[in-house]
C-alpha positions, 0 to 999 in steps of 0.5 A: 510553566513548562510543567503546566504545559506538559500536563495540559498536553497529556490531559488533552490526549488522554481525553476520550474520542471526539472531546480532543481539541482540533490540534490534538486530533491532527496530532493523532492523524499525524501518528496514524499517517506515519504508521501507514507511511512506515508500512508502505515504505517498508514495502516499496524500498525493496523495489530498489534494494532487491538487486543488492539483497539478492547479490549480498545474500548470494541468492537466486534471482527468484528471491527478488519478487518474494521480498515483496510477495512474502509481505503481501501474503501475510498482510492480505491474509490477516488484514480483515481479522486484524481489524476485528481484533481492534474492535474487540480488544481496543484499537490503541492496544492493537495499534501498539502491538502491531507497531512493536511486532512490525518494528521487531520484524524490521530488525530481523530483516536487517539482520537476515543472513540468508534468503530463508531468514529474510523471507521469514522476517518479511512474513512476520512483518506483514502479519504484524502490519495486518494488526497495525494498519486497520486500527488507524482508520477506526481511531480517526473515525472516532476522533474526528467529527463526521464533517471533517472525515472527507478532508481527513481521508482525502489527505491519505491518497496523495501522501500515501502515493508520494510515500510509495514513490519516495521509498525507492528514492530513500533506499537508493540514498541509503544504499549509496551512502552505505552508513556504517557499512550496512548497505541494504540493511540500513533500509530496514534499520531506518524502519527500526528507528522510526518504529521506536520513535513512533512507539514513544509518540503513540503512547502519549498521543493515541486516545484510549478506546477499550474496545467491546469485549462482547464482540464475537469473532466467528472463527469459521469465517475468520478461517475461511477468509484467511485460508481463501485469501492466502490460497489465491494470493499464494497461487498468483505469486507462485504462478508468476514466479514458477510458471502456471503449473497445476499447483498455483492454478489449483491453489487459486481454485481452492482459494476461490471456493473458500472465499465463495463459502465465506461470502455465503457464510457472511450473508447468513451471519448476524455478526459479519466480519465485513459489512455486506451493505458495502459490497452491495454498493456497485460504485464502491465495488467499482472503486475498489477494483479501480483502486486495486488495479491502479495501485498494482500497476503503479507498483509494477511500473516502479519495480520494472523501472528499477530493474530496467535501470539497474539490471539493464543499464547497470546504474547504481541504486542512487542513480536509478532512484535519481532517474525515477525522481521526476515521478515524485516531482509529478506526484507532488505537483499534481497531488496538491494542485489538483486536490481542490478540484476533486469535489468539482471534477470527481471521476473526471479527475480520475480519468485525466490521471489515468490518461496521463499515466497511460500516455507516459507509459506508452512514451516510456515503451516507445523509448525502450523499444527505439532508443534502449541505450538512453536513460536520460530521456526517461525523465519526460515520460516518468514525469508525465506518469507522476502527474497522472498518479498525482491526479489519481492518488487522492481522487480514487479514494474520494470518488470511491467513497462518494456513494458510501453512507457516513456510518460506513465511512470507517469500514469503507476507507479501511477497506480501500487502504487495505486494498492499496497495501495488498495491491502494491505488494502483489503488483510489484511481485507480479510485474517483477516476475514477468520482467525476470521471466523474460529477461533471457530474451534481453532486458529491452524485451523484458522491460517492454513486456512488463510495460505492456502489462502495466498498460493493460492494467490502466486500460482495465481501470478506464473500463471501470470508470463509468461505474464510479460515482460522479462526485467525491465524498465531500459532496455527500458528507457536507 
C-alpha cells in the first residue's frame, strides 16, 4: 500500500500544469513560498547579525550596510533577466539552478574570513536569487486556475511580511544560542540546511515546464537594463555610504540615461523584456511605487531599531530581537484578522495600515527623544507599527493588482515581488547608513534622524494612495 501511495504522489506531481490535483497545487505553492521566504530571511537576518559580523571579522562599521547592499545590487540588476531565462529555458530548471547556487553562496557566506569574502559571497547569493525568485510566480500562474490567483497572490503579502520580521528574531536566537560555537555563521548555515531540504522536495514537487526555446532574449535590452539598474542602485548605496560626491551622483545620472534608453528600446521592440501595457496602467505603477517605498521604510525601521538597541543600549542580539518581537505579534494579528476585509475595504485598508505605522513611528520617535534610557516602553509603538504593517502587507499587493488584466497577473505579481525584494535590501542599506553617518552626534540623534527618514517614506506612500485602485484583485478576477 505504501508503494502504491508513493507512486500515486509521484505521478500526481509529474502531471503537466493545470492538471495537478488541488492538494498537489498547494504543495507546489508551499515550495515556491518557502523559496521566497528563504530568500527574504537571508536578507533580513543581517539586520541583527551585522554588528556581530563586523566585530568578528575585525571590519570597519561601513561593512554593515554593505551586507545588505551587495545582495540588493546583484538581485536588482539581474532579476528581470532571470525571469526571461525561465521563459526560455524552463521555470523548473531555472528555479533549481537558482536554488543550488543560492545554497552554495550561503555556504560561502558562512565560511567567510574577511569583509571582501562575505561581500563577494553576498553578491553571488543575490545573483542566484535573481534566477530563483522570478520563477515562482510563473510556475504558480500555470498551476492554479485563474479564479484562484487572487487568493494565491493575496497569501504572499502577509507571509512574506511576517518573514521579514522573523528574520531578525531568528538571527538573535541563533547568535545567542551559538550552536557549535558558530556564532553569526549559524545564520547562514541554516540557509544551507533549508536550501538542501528544499532542493530535495522541489525535485519531486515542481511540475515540468520545458520553456520556449524559440524566445529570443534581446542582449542589448538586457545589457541596458542590467547596467542601468546596477548604476542607479550602486550610486544610491555608495552615496548613502560614502557621501554624495561626484561619483555616486554621476553613477545615478548614467544609470538613469541607460534606463531611459532601455524604455525607448522596449517601446520599439517586438519582444520586450517587460510588458509595456503594465506600465501604462497608472494604478499599477502607483501600487509599485507605494510598495517599493513602504517595504523600504519597513526594512529601514527594522534596521534602525536593531542598531539602536545593540549599539545604543548594548543589548545582546537575542535581547534586541525580543524587544522587536511585539512587531511580529502585531503583524500576525493584523495580517490574518484583516485579510477577509481586503476585498471590501481595498485601498482604505492600506490607508489604515499607513496611519498605524505612522502613529507608531511618531510614538517611537518621541520616546527616543524624551526617554532615551528606557527600552521596554518601545514595546507599545513597535506593536502599533506591527499592526499597521499587517494591514498593508497583503492589501498593497492585492490593491496594486486591482486594475491589472488576468493575462498580465503573473508578470505584474512577479514585478511586485521583485520590487519588495530590492526595496527591503535598499531600505536597510540606506537607513542604516544614515544611522551610522550621524552616530558621531550620539545614538539618540542617529536614531531620531533615521526615524524621520522612515516617516517621510510613509508620508510619500500616503500621497500616492489616491492613485491606487479602490478595489482589490479578487473583485476583478471573480
